[in-house]
N, C-alpha and C positions, 0 to 999 in steps of 0.2 A: 600847068603843073604846080605853079606856086599857088594858084587859086585852089586847087584840090587839097594841097597841104594845109592851106589856111582853113578850109572848111573842116578838115579832119580835126584840127585843134579846137575849132569852135564846137564841133559835136562832142569831142572828148571832154572839153571844159564844161559843157552843159550837163553831160552825164555825171561828171564829178560833183557838180553843184547840186544835182538832184539826189545823188546818193549820200551826200554828207549828212543831211538831216536824219536819214534812216539809220546810218551808222551811229549817230549820236544818241538815238533812243534805246539802244541795246544796253540795259542796266540790269545787273544781277539782282535777284529777289533778296529782300531783307531777311536775315535769319529769324526764326521764330523766337518769340520772347520766352525766356525760361520760366518754368512753373515756379510760383513763389514757394520758398522753403517754409514748411509749417513750423510753428514755434514748438520747442521741446516740452513735452509733458511727462511727468513721471508715470510709470505703469500703475494701473489700478491694482490695489491689493486683492487677493483672492476672496471670494465670498465666504463668510464664516459658515461653519457647518451648522445644520439645523439644530436647534435646541432639543435635547431629549425630552420625550413626553414626561409630564409630571407623574410621579408615582401615585397610584391610587391611595386614597385615605385608608388608614388602618380600620379593621373591622371592630365593631363593638364587642368587647369580651362577654362571654356568657356569665350570667349571674347564678352562681351555685350556692349562694349563702342562704342558709335556712336558720330561722330563729325560733326559740321557744316562746311560751306565753310571757316570759319576763324580758324578752328582747335579747337574750343571750344567744350567741352563735352556736348552732348544733354541730358537733363533730360528725362528719360523714362516716358512715360505716363502710362505705366502698371507697376505692381509690379516687381521690379528687380529680385526677387527670381523666379518668373514665367518665365521671359525671360531667366534667366540662366539655368533653368531646360529644357526648350525647346531647347536651344542651345546645351546643353550637350547630350540631347536625352534620350529616355527610351527604354530599351530592348523590342523587339517585344513580347516576352513571358510574359512581365509584363505590356503591354499596357492596357489591360482590368482592371487590378488591379490599375493602375495609374489613370484611369478615375474614378474609385470608390473612390479613396482617394480624388481626387479633389472635387467630389460631396459631400463627407462627410465633407471635410474642409469647404465648403460653408455652409452646415447645421450647423456646430459648430459655425461658424461666426455669422449666423443670430440668432441662439438661444442665443448666448452670448449677442448680441446687444439688443435683445428683453428684456432680463432680466434687462438691464440697459437702458430701453426705454426712460425715461425722460432725462437722461444725453445725450443719443445719439441724440435725435431730437433737443435738445438745442445746442449741439456742432456742428451739421452739418452746419448751415448757417455761423457760425464763421469760420469753416474750409474753406468753399468756399470763404469767404471774404478774409481770410488770404492768401490763395493760389493765388487769382487773384489780390490782392492789397498788395504787400509785405510791411511789417512793423514789427519791432521787438516786440512791445507790442502785436500786433494782433497774431503773430506767437507763441510767448511764452504763450499767453493766452490759446491756444488750445493744446499745446504739452502734458500737464499733463493729461487732460481728454482723449486725444487720446490714451495715454499709457494705461489708464484704460479700454478703449474700445477695445483694440487690443488683439487678441488671440495669444498664443504661443504653440509650437515652430514654426519657419518659415517653409515654404513648404519643402525645401530639407531635414530637419530633420524629418518632418512628413513622407516623403517618405521612409526614412530609418527605422523609427519605424514600418511602415506597411509592410516592406519587398520588396518594389519596388526598392530601392537603397541599396547598401551596404555602409559601412562607407566611402570608398574611393570616391564613386560617390557623396555622400552627401557633403563631405568635398570639393570636386572639385567645385560643384555648388555654395556652400557658398563662396568659395574663389573667384569665378568669380564676385560675388556681392561685396565682399570686395574690389577687384581691381577697380571695377567701382566707388564705393563710394570714394576711395582714389583719383582717378583721378578727380572726381567731386570737392572734397575739394581742390586739388592742383590748379585746374582751377579757382575756386572761389577765392582762396588766391591771385592769380596773378591779378584778376580783381578788387580787393577791396583794393589794396595797397595805393591808393591815395585818398580814400574817408574817411569820418569821422568815428570814432570808432562806433558811434551809427548806421551809415549806414552799417558798416561791420557786426555788430551783427544782424541787420535786415535781411540782405541777407543770412547770415549763418543760422538763424532760419527758414527763408523761404525755403531754400534748404532742410533742414531736414524735413520740413513739406511736401514739394512736393514729397519727396521720400517715405514717409510713408503713405500718405493719400489715394493713389488710391485704394488699396484693401478694406480699411475700407469703403470708400464712395460707392464703387461698391456693396458691400454686404448690406450696410444699405439701399441703394436705391432699391435693389431687395426686401428687406423685406418690405419697405414702399409701393412698388407697389403691393405686395401680400396683404398687409392690405387694400389698396384702392380697389383692385379687389374683395376681400372677405369681404367687410365691413358689419358689423352688429353692430348697435350702442349699443345695450344692455344698453341703458340709459347713454351712454357716454356724459359727459359735463353737466349733469343735475345740478350739484352744481356750475356751473360757474355763475358769475354775468350776468345780462341781456345783457350788451354790448358785453362781451366776448362770450356769448352763441350765439348771432346773427353772430358774426364773425366765430365762430366754425362751425356753420351749413352751412355758405356760403363756407367755405374752404372744408368741407366734400362733399358738392354738386359738387364742382369743381374736387375734387380728385376722386370721384366715377363716373364721366362722362367719357365715352370712348373718347379717343383723344390722344393728345401729352403726352407721358409717363413722360417727364420731368415736364410738368405742373402739372400732377397728383401727382407726387412724391413730388414736392415742396409744393403743397397744403396740402397733408397728413402730411408732416413733420411740417408745420406751425400749422395745427389744433391740432396735438398731443402735440405740445409745449405749448399750452394753458392749458393743463390738468396738474393736479398734477403728480409728477414722477411715483408714484405707479399705477395710473390709466393709464398713457401712456404706462407703461411697460405691464400692463395687456392686453391692446388692441393689442400690438405687439406680445405678447406671444401667443395669440389666432391665430394670422396669421402666426406665425413662422412654418417652416416645422417640422414634427415630428422627435424626436431623433432617430438615427439609432439603430436598434435592435441588430445588430452584428457589434460592433465597430471594425474598422480596425486600428484606431489610438488610442493607449493607452494614458491615461493621462500622461502628462509630469511630472517628479518628481518635487516636490516643490523646490523653490529656498531657499537654507539655509539662515537663518537670519544672518545679519552682526554682527560679534563679538562686544560685548559691549565696548571692549577696543579699537576698531578701528572705531571711529565715522567718518562720512563723513565730508570731509573738506568743509568749506563754500566757495562759489564761489564769487569772487570779480569782479564786473563789473565796468570798468573805465568809467567815464563820457565822453560824446562826445566832439569833439573839438569846 
């Protein structure tokens, strides 16, 4: 019995001795190494927006300057803006639109002149006299009413507003007009150096008049001829005194008789000039072409008023020699 007990202890001790190294080898795994913390960097700024494309270079303005055999600039008989537009040209795909704009501009001119009929027919003979017989007082006498009778903006800007021209084309045409006017003024300055101050002013005013009058006179004459061709008295001139009424009827008879257009236009203008302004305007408004139903040319924005703290400087005119 003691021997069995001894062997049991021997066996158990051996087993413990065998198991001890196994138990000693059970070691928990090492924890994973932490990822290295990246160093801090500031955020990248956003990418700058792409640079806008460079604007195209300006167009070369048309040359509308004509000179005589002595090298002097010739004053155009037609509106300089029209000559500049024709010299610059119109794209083929905009030609039909261009013709519509020209027709609409003529209608706007005539309707504007009709609304100011009394002023228009009274100013016309004074303009013709001032153009044909230069004089400072004659020219200055009509520049103010002509400004009231003239429509704006000029043709190149109208073409831009209607989509015929882009801004570059409009600026080029107007630049051509400016170069022409600058050469006219330079030429005039060289011609008047040795004349009296009063003569200098007379020629300067006459040049301004000759440059601005052609389009106004053309459209006014077209309106007067329409009035003569479509004349219906409707009691016109009934309130004139007997002497003026006789003259009025004679002028109307001349104006309504087929023949020389200039004679008819002059007679109609003279007849309407005998009437009160409102009555003359009414007669021309009945003859004016109808307003366009689908306007191509939007109304120009109004000119902002001059600031009250910036009054216009008075112009001092020196007496003649």
